VOPA-184819 format. One line per field, with one value per residue: residue number from 1; x, y, z of N, C-alpha, C, O in turn; chain; residue in one letter. Coordinates in nm, 4 decimals. Atoms other than C-alpha are relative to their C-alpha. Example, Ala and Ser with C-alpha at 12.3 -4.5 7.8 and 13.67 -1.06 7.14 Angstrom:
<sites>
k	[1,2]
n_px	[0.0890,-0.0820]
n_py	[-0.1190,-0.1190]
n_pz	[0.0000,-0.0060]
ca_px	[1.2300,1.3670]
ca_py	[-0.4500,-0.1060]
ca_pz	[0.7800,0.7140]
c_px	[0.0900,-0.0770]
c_py	[0.1200,0.1090]
c_pz	[0.0000,0.0730]
o_px	[0.1936,-0.0261]
o_py	[0.1181,0.2198]
o_pz	[0.0665,0.0899]
c	[A,A]
r	[A,S]
</sites>
This chain:
<sites>
k	[1,2,3,4,5,6,7,8,9,10,11,12,13,14,15,16,17,18,19,20,21,22,23,24,25,26,27,28,29,30,31,32,33,34,35,36,37,38,39,40,41,42,43,44,45,46]
n_px	[0.0002,-0.1627,-0.0470,0.0962,0.1348,0.0292,-0.0308,0.1089,0.0267,-0.1238,-0.0288,0.1379,0.0521,-0.1441,0.0431,0.0757,0.0000,-0.1460,0.0396,0.0887,-0.0635,-0.0439,0.0826,0.0034,-0.1153,-0.0447,0.0750,-0.0602,-0.1293,0.0420,0.0600,-0.0249,0.0193,0.1510,0.0356,-0.1179,0.0749,0.1172,-0.1233,-0.0882,0.1023,0.0251,-0.1114,-0.0068,0.0870,0.0413]
n_py	[0.0441,0.1016,-0.0287,0.1064,-0.0890,-0.0386,0.1257,0.0598,-0.0914,-0.0636,-0.1295,-0.1260,0.0259,-0.0358,-0.1465,-0.1409,0.0109,-0.0840,-0.1431,0.0039,-0.0297,-0.1430,-0.1000,-0.0464,-0.0926,-0.1118,-0.0559,0.0347,-0.0555,-0.1242,-0.0533,0.0367,-0.0480,-0.0451,0.0744,-0.0250,-0.0777,0.0530,0.0595,-0.1102,-0.0966,0.1349,0.0024,-0.0681,-0.0285,0.0829]
n_pz	[0.1161,0.0248,0.1217,0.0758,0.0345,0.1332,0.0733,0.0785,0.0441,0.1549,0.0068,-0.0458,-0.1346,-0.1094,0.0291,-0.0641,-0.1552,-0.0137,-0.0080,-0.0918,-0.0682,-0.0151,-0.0712,-0.1275,-0.0640,0.0425,-0.1511,-0.1786,0.0116,0.0308,-0.1465,-0.1713,-0.0597,-0.0603,-0.0932,-0.0917,-0.0499,-0.0942,-0.1404,-0.0728,-0.0868,-0.1066,-0.1027,-0.0699,-0.0467,-0.1320]
ca_px	[2.0791,2.3155,2.4904,2.2534,1.9759,2.0970,2.2186,1.8563,1.8454,1.9106,2.1090,1.8427,1.6716,2.0699,2.0598,1.7786,1.8162,2.1664,2.0279,1.7423,1.9985,2.1897,1.8966,1.8388,2.2049,2.1987,1.8594,2.0306,2.3234,2.0828,1.9115,2.1554,2.2577,1.8783,1.8828,2.2712,2.0165,1.7885,2.0504,2.1995,1.8450,1.7718,2.0832,2.0109,1.7187,1.7841]
ca_py	[-2.9770,-3.2821,-3.2746,-3.6208,-3.4180,-3.2902,-3.6243,-3.6222,-3.2385,-3.0692,-2.8097,-2.5646,-2.6732,-2.6225,-2.2776,-2.1244,-2.2542,-2.1180,-1.7695,-1.8084,-1.8328,-1.5321,-1.3196,-1.4040,-1.3430,-1.0220,-0.9403,-1.0755,-0.8737,-0.5350,-0.5716,-0.6719,-0.3406,-0.2395,-0.5611,-0.4562,-0.1376,-0.3123,-0.5037,-0.2030,0.0004,-0.3363,-0.3705,-0.0177,-0.0377,-0.3267]
ca_pz	[4.4057,4.3171,4.0265,3.9230,3.9698,3.6267,3.4529,3.2400,3.1956,2.8062,2.7731,2.7135,3.0521,3.2232,3.0100,3.1703,3.4851,3.5067,3.3736,3.6568,3.9104,3.7869,3.8205,4.1318,4.2786,4.0863,4.3230,4.6333,4.5364,4.4438,4.8202,5.0390,5.0865,5.2202,5.4118,5.5690,5.6705,5.8102,6.0470,6.1090,6.2581,6.4343,6.6237,6.6857,6.8557,7.1279]
c_px	[0.1116,0.0065,-0.0637,-0.0604,0.0119,0.0398,-0.1031,-0.0260,0.0050,0.0792,-0.0592,-0.0490,0.1118,-0.0273,-0.1093,-0.0381,0.1256,0.0138,-0.1418,0.0840,0.0956,-0.0622,-0.0235,0.1428,0.0026,-0.0906,-0.0107,0.1258,-0.0447,-0.0450,0.0846,0.0674,-0.1309,-0.0182,0.1163,-0.0580,-0.0369,0.0403,0.0208,-0.1229,-0.0154,0.0856,-0.0087,-0.1110,-0.0343,0.0325]
c_py	[-0.0808,0.0106,-0.1706,0.0151,0.0896,-0.1059,0.0307,0.1239,0.0511,0.1063,0.1342,-0.0052,0.1182,0.1586,0.0696,-0.0387,0.0807,0.2191,0.0418,0.0388,0.1676,0.1203,0.0149,0.0217,0.1334,0.1009,-0.0005,0.1502,0.1991,0.0452,-0.0305,0.1172,0.0785,-0.0895,0.0619,0.1500,-0.0046,-0.0499,0.1013,0.0957,-0.1335,-0.0174,0.1835,0.0452,-0.1258,0.1074]
c_pz	[0.0524,-0.1030,-0.0885,-0.0100,-0.1936,-0.1519,-0.1136,-0.0611,-0.1629,0.0514,0.0052,0.1210,0.0940,-0.0252,0.1396,0.1315,0.0651,-0.0290,0.1374,0.1234,0.0290,0.0306,0.1100,0.1085,-0.0684,0.0461,0.1003,-0.0024,0.0468,0.1276,0.0820,0.0645,0.0908,0.0712,0.1164,0.0896,0.1233,0.1453,0.0852,0.1595,0.1379,0.1464,0.1006,0.1707,0.1186,0.1078]
o_px	[0.1953,-0.0919,-0.0233,-0.1151,-0.0784,0.0199,-0.0420,-0.0844,0.1119,0.0575,-0.0469,-0.0182,0.0926,-0.0810,-0.0878,-0.1318,0.1232,0.0802,-0.1651,0.0623,0.1113,-0.0135,-0.0253,0.1293,0.1016,-0.0596,-0.0914,0.1473,0.0124,-0.0386,0.0499,0.0900,-0.1002,-0.1074,0.0806,0.0075,-0.0225,-0.0021,0.0078,-0.0995,0.0060,0.0500,0.0306,-0.0984,-0.1428,0.0141]
o_py	[-0.0657,0.0506,-0.2002,-0.0371,0.1292,-0.0789,0.0289,0.1158,0.0153,0.1639,0.2266,0.1007,0.2242,0.2349,0.1439,0.0057,0.1577,0.3101,0.1607,0.1491,0.2446,0.2126,0.1251,0.0913,0.1892,0.2194,0.0574,0.2303,0.2787,0.1632,-0.0320,0.1015,0.1616,-0.0586,0.0897,0.1798,0.0494,-0.0236,0.1092,0.1271,-0.1341,-0.0164,0.2076,0.1200,-0.1470,0.0828]
o_pz	[0.1415,-0.1652,-0.2010,-0.1072,-0.2673,-0.2703,-0.2204,-0.1691,-0.2123,0.1581,0.0856,0.1758,0.1535,0.0551,0.2353,0.1977,0.1611,0.0207,0.1595,0.1735,0.1237,0.0959,0.1649,0.2092,-0.0212,0.0582,0.1729,0.0886,0.1214,0.1624,0.2001,0.1844,0.1763,0.1502,0.2309,0.1895,0.2329,0.2578,0.2074,0.2762,0.2591,0.2642,0.2147,0.2676,0.1727,0.2270]
c	[A,A,A,A,A,A,A,A,A,A,A,A,A,A,A,A,A,A,A,A,A,A,A,A,A,A,A,A,A,A,A,A,A,A,A,A,A,A,A,A,A,A,A,A,A,A]
r	[L,Q,S,Q,D,F,R,Q,C,K,L,N,E,L,K,A,L,K,K,K,H,E,A,F,E,S,D,L,A,A,H,Q,D,R,V,E,Q,I,A,A,I,A,Q,E,L,K]
</sites>
């Protein structure tokens, strides 16, 4: 996305996008440890 993509957005739309992005970041952080564990197991199996 580029800054021009948000020129026509309304404030409530931007707030919804921000909330969705924050939820995505939270989910990603919650799963990061598991992803690292799986990557470590994959390295051991090589």
